[in-house]
C-alpha positions as CSV (number, residue, x, y, z in Angstrom):
1,M,0.0,0.1,0.0
2,K,1.3,3.2,-0.7
3,S,2.4,5.6,1.9
4,V,-0.8,8.9,2.5
5,L,0.5,12.1,3.8
6,L,-0.8,15.2,5.0
7,I,0.7,18.1,4.4
8,S,2.0,18.7,8.4
9,D,3.6,15.7,7.1
10,L,5.2,17.4,3.8
11,A,6.3,20.4,6.1
12,S,8.1,18.2,8.4
13,R,10.1,16.1,5.7
14,T,10.8,18.9,3.6
15,G,11.6,21.4,6.0
16,L,9.2,23.9,4.0
17,S,6.0,25.6,6.4
18,I,2.9,24.8,5.0
19,H,2.3,28.2,3.5
20,T,5.2,27.8,1.4
21,I,4.2,24.2,0.5
22,N,0.4,25.9,-0.6
23,Y,2.3,28.6,-2.3
24,Y,4.2,25.6,-4.5
25,I,1.1,23.8,-5.2
26,R,-0.9,27.6,-6.8
27,L,2.2,28.0,-8.7
28,G,1.9,24.7,-10.1
29,L,5.4,23.2,-8.7
30,V,3.7,20.1,-7.2
31,A,0.4,18.5,-8.6
32,A,-3.0,19.2,-6.7
33,P,-3.2,16.9,-4.3
34,A,-6.3,13.9,-4.2
35,R,-8.7,14.4,-1.3
36,A,-10.1,12.0,1.3
37,E,-13.8,11.3,0.8
38,R,-14.8,12.0,4.5
39,S,-12.6,13.9,5.5
40,G,-11.6,16.5,2.9
41,Y,-8.2,16.5,3.7
42,R,-5.8,16.7,1.2
43,L,-3.6,13.3,1.0
44,F,0.1,13.3,-0.8
45,S,2.0,11.0,-1.7
46,E,5.9,10.4,-1.4
47,D,6.0,11.6,-4.9
48,T,5.5,14.8,-3.5
49,V,8.0,14.6,-1.0
50,A,10.6,14.5,-3.8
51,E,9.3,17.1,-6.2
52,L,9.5,19.8,-3.4
53,N,12.7,18.0,-2.1
54,R,14.2,18.7,-5.9
55,V,12.3,22.6,-5.4
56,V,14.1,23.2,-2.2
57,E,17.7,21.7,-4.0
58,L,17.4,24.2,-7.2
59,R,16.3,27.2,-4.3
60,R,19.7,26.4,-2.5
61,R,21.5,27.0,-5.7
62,E,19.4,30.2,-5.9
63,I,17.9,29.4,-8.8
64,P,15.0,31.9,-9.3
65,L,10.9,30.2,-8.8
66,R,10.4,31.7,-12.9
67,D,12.8,29.6,-13.8
68,I,12.0,26.6,-11.7
69,I,8.0,27.1,-12.6
70,Q,9.9,26.7,-17.0
71,R,11.9,23.8,-16.5
72,K,8.3,22.3,-14.7
73,Q,6.3,23.1,-17.9
74,D,9.1,22.0,-19.9
75,G,9.4,19.0,-18.8
76,V,12.8,18.7,-17.1
77,L,12.0,19.0,-13.5
């Protein structure tokens, strides 16, 4: 069974704030998650952790968000 994570789990595992994760979702850097049927919680996968860690690494290298977004759109990220 695949691991399911809540946004607080993502924040803990990536070092990003919940606000930043939500911002990256709005920018399209991370795919919008599915929602739990009963609770409405957003459910993330381990793949999202990997995506966010790639973005964090690129930001550490001081690559601007607009360039990261462009890489994502080009299928390079």
